[in-house]
GUDO-454382 format. One record per atom (N, C-alpha, C): x, y, z. Coordinates in steps of 0.05 Angstrom, whole numbers, plus 5000, padded with zeros to 4 digits. Each point is the difference from the previous one (the first is absolute). Last residue first. Layout:
GUDO-454382
XYZ
...
END
This chain:
GUDO-454382
787066922402
499150245014
500949995029
505049564909
498249955022
499350255015
508050044939
498749745001
498449965025
509050664987
497449974987
499049715003
506850445072
499949884974
497249984990
507250555074
497349924994
499849904972
508350015064
499450104974
497249904992
504250215102
499049814980
499650134974
507550395065
497150004998
499149804979
509149805054
499050204981
497049984998
507049505053
497750145012
498950214982
506449044998
499350244985
497550135012
504649135024
501250245011
499450264986
496649084986
502750014990
501450255009
491049835023
501549785010
502949994990
494150664967
500550055028
501749775011
496649954912
502350185002
500850035029
492349494986
502349874988
502550175002
491950375027
501049815020
502449854989
495550594942
501350145021
501349815021
494849644931
502550104990
501650155021
491349715022
501849774996
502750094990
493350665007
500949915026
501949774998
496050324921
501950195010
501149915027
493149494964
502549964985
502150195009
491550115037
501149745008
502749954986
494850774977
501150025027
501549755007
498050414902
499549765015
501450015027
495750754923
502349885012
499349785020
496850704917
498849785014
502249835011
498551074956
501749785011
498349795014
496750594915
499950015029
501849785011
502250374902
498249835015
500150055030
502150814934
501249745005
498149835016
500151004983
499949854974
501649745003
494750605081
502549934986
499549844974
493450735048
500249714996
502649944984
498450875068
499849914972
500449704998
495950465090
502649964986
499449914971
494350165084
500450234983
502649984984
495649355061
502350155009
500650254984
492749414978
499750065029
502250185010
500449674911
497750195003
499750095029
506249324980
501050274992
497850215002
497749115021
502050095019
500950294992
494049534942
498850095025
501950115020
503849684916
498150224998
498750085026
506949264984
500850285006
497650195003
498148945015
502050154985
500250295008
494649185029
498650224986
502050174985
502449275059
499449914973
498550214984
502350105093
502250074982
499549904971
492650335071
501149744992
502150054979
495150675078
501449954975
501049714998
494450885051
500049715003
500949894974
501451005045
499749844976
500149715008
498151025053
500649714999
499549884972
498150925027
502749965012
500949714997
491450354973
501950154985
502949975010
492449585043
500549884974
502150164984
500249975109
498250114979
500949904972
501749435092
501250214984
498050094979
498449285064
501450205015
501050244984
495449174969
498250155018
501450235013
504949404944
497950134984
498350185018
506349455043
501350224985
498050164984
496949245045
500850205019
501350244986
497549224951
497750155008
500850235018
506749404975
499150154976
497650185008
503249405065
501950224995
499150174977
495149235019
499650205022
501850244995
501049264943
497650154994
499450215021
507449425013
500450164976
497650184994
499249365069
501850235008
500550184977
495349214982
498350185016
501650255009
504649324956
498350144981
498250205015
505349435052
501750194985
498350174981
495949295047
500750225018
501650214986
497949224952
497550155006
500650245018
507249394978
499150174978
497550175007
507049735077
498449854981
498750194980
509650215042
497250035008
498349844980
510749775024
497950124982
497350025013
508350015068
499649864974
497650124985
504350275086
497849825002
499449854974
506550735021
501049725005
497849804999
498650954994
501249904975
500849715003
492150295064
502750114994
501049894973
490250155066
501449874977
502650144995
493650305066
501749795009
501549864978
491050514975
501650045024
501749755007
497150184897
498849915025
501950045023
501250274905
498949734999
498949895026
503850914986
498849934974
498549745002
504950355074
497950204993
498649924975
507449485028
497849975019
497750194993
507950064948
498749744996
497649975018
505550755011
498550024976
498449754994
505950015074
497850195004
498250024976
507849504992
498049865017
497750185006
507350364953
498649814983
497849865016
505850545049
498350174982
498349824982
506449585055
497850125016
498150174984
507849614955
497849815007
497850135018
508850364966
497550104989
497649835009
509149785021
499350245014
497250114992
503649254954
499549935028
499150245015
502750134912
497449875001
499349925029
508550374985
498050204996
497249885002
507549435003
499750155025
497850214997
502049504924
498849835020
499650155026
504750444932
497149984994
498649835020
509350065008
498850275005
497049994995
505249244980
499750035029
498650265007
502449854910
497749835008
499550025030
507650444966
497550134990
497649855008
508649635021
499250235017
497450144991
501048964977
501650244994
499150235017
498949025040
498750184981
501850234993
499349075061
501950114982
498650164978
494949565070
502350145013
501750154980
489049824997
502549864995
502350175010
491050315000
500649845024
502649844996
496050544931
501550165020
500849855024
494449644932
502850004992
501850155020
490749995015
501049735002
503049994992
495550834994
500349925028
501149715002
498150344914
502250165012
500449915029
492849634954
502649894990
502350155013
491350305018
500449745012
502749884992
497350844961
500850015029
500549735012
498649894902
501050265011
500749985029
495949324941
502550084987
501350255011
491749645033
501849775000
502750084988
493250644999
500949965027
502149775001
495650174918
501950215007
501249965028
493249424971
502449954985
502150215007
491550115036
501349775012
502749944986
494550674964
501250085025
501549775014
494849854922
502550134994
501550095025
491549615009
501849804989
502750134994
493250585028
500749825021
502149794991
496150604936
501950135018
501049815022
493149714944
502650004985
502250135017
491550055035
500949725001
502649964985
495650875000
501049925027
501149725001
500250674915
498249795010
501049895026
503550944988
499949794980
497949805011
504551095018
498349785006
500349784979
504251025046
500349794979
498449755009
499651085023
499449745012
500249794977
503751065018
499449794981
499749735014
499951155023
500249725009
499249814978
504251095013
497949824990
500649725008
502950975051
500849764984
497549854991
500050785059
500050064971
500649764983
500349985097
497250044991
499850074970
506749515069
500450134974
497350054987
500249615085
502550155002
500650164975
492549415004
499650225018
502550185002
500349224949
498050174988
499550255017
505549325034
501450154980
498150194985
496549415065
501750195013
501550184979
494849294968
498350195013
501650225013
504449274958
498850184981
498350225013
506249225030
499550255014
498850214981
502349144968
498449945023
499250265015
506050014925
497150014993
498249925024
509850005008
498850264997
497050004995
506449225011
498350095022
498650274996
498749474927
500550005029
503050055004
496150374908
500649765014
500150045030
501750864942
498549764992
500849785019
501151184983
500349755015
498449784987
505151064978
497649824999
500749745016
506250734991
497650144992
497549835000
510550065053
498149854984
497550174994
507650275055
501049944974
498149854982
498549925102
501750214990
501149914973
493749575065
499850004971
501650234988
500149855094
499749734991
500049994969
500050845046
502649865002
499849724987
492150485005
501850144982
502849875000
493449705061
499649904973
501950134980
500649815105
500450234983
499849904971
494849535085
502650014985
500150264984
494349505091
500150194978
502849994988
495749125045
501050265008
500250194976
497049035011
498250224992
500950275010
504949165005
498450065023
498150244995
505749704932
499249745011
498250045024
504450724954
497349934991
499049735010
509050365014
498050125018
497149924992
507549714944
499549865024
498050135019
504050294912
497349905001
499249885027
508850354977
498150234999
497149905002
507249384995
499950135026
498050235001
502249514919
498249865018
499650165026
506350214928
497450145000
498149885020
508649624978
500250215020
497350165003
501749314932
499049915026
500150215022
499649974892
501250195019
499149945028
497149464928
502650074990
501550215017
491249695023
501649774997
502850074991
493550685007
500849905026
501949764998
496350354922
501850205011
501049925028
493449494954
502749944991
502050215010
490650115014
501349815019
502949934992
496750934965
498949734997
501449825021
498951114959
500949835022
498449734999
503050724920
497749885013
500949805021
504550964949
500049715006
497549915016
496750494935
502049845014
502150175013
492350174936
499250005028
501949825016
499750144901
501350225014
499250035030
497849314930
498350244997
501250245015
504149135004
500050094972
498550264996
499949605085
502650124994
500250084971
492249565026
500250265013
502750134995
498849124968
498350194985
500250285012
504549285043
501350074974
498350214985
496449675079
502550145007
501350094974
492549454992
499350275007
502550175007
501049084983
499250144975
499450295006
501649465073
502550054986
499450144973
492649755053
501550225012
502750054986
491849384987
501350164979
501750225011
495649415058
497850114983
501250184978
504749555075
499249814979
497550094986
501150445094
502149884984
498849814979
493150735030
501549785012
502449934983
496351014994
499349734993
501749795015
500151014996
498449885021
499449714996
507250884971
498949744993
498549895024
502351054970
500149805022
498749744990
504750994961
498349774994
500449795021
504550815009
497950104983
498049784992
508450255079
498349814986
497850144985
509850435022
497349985011
498349814983
END
């Protein structure tokens, strides 16, 4: 059963948060990498492309927390389905987020789709490509709802002003929808103390993890192209 729900956009420290939550005992934490490394999970998400109801318990069976899209896009539904769960909204400077997000997209889904169009791929890579293809209707729904009607993942980058406005709308919506005792607005640069205080957990005697989504994605794609579908080894260096 979920006890911590991530409501932040991708590239707001979601890999760092995954590692931190699991270190604090709120794991396993569901992240986009779970879909990339286990493409069969895509099918459970497909009803959401048409806003149909899904069995959240089945979708997150075995997980205690969530981070990153697609899970964080459905923060409102998850907060309702798990009324005892706490919600963490990860944030950062919107313009720094925009630049970082473009880098992640270029090294992530866009690269997977481009390389997936090639004919000679290892079976593991073909599985991920097929999963990303099947997930497109869900990603398109999320993209249109976030950045404007009719926009899809295939449309390319959103301009900075529009993206920043979407980021700020999202932040305001989450803040307005949840009581203060249930919501933590959190910048991962703040470290362990505010997160542990909010979750009622002891502060670990070790640095807060600061992990690099883009580097993890590049390493994952490199292994994938050689036929390795193992989970990315999240690496230090960068928020």
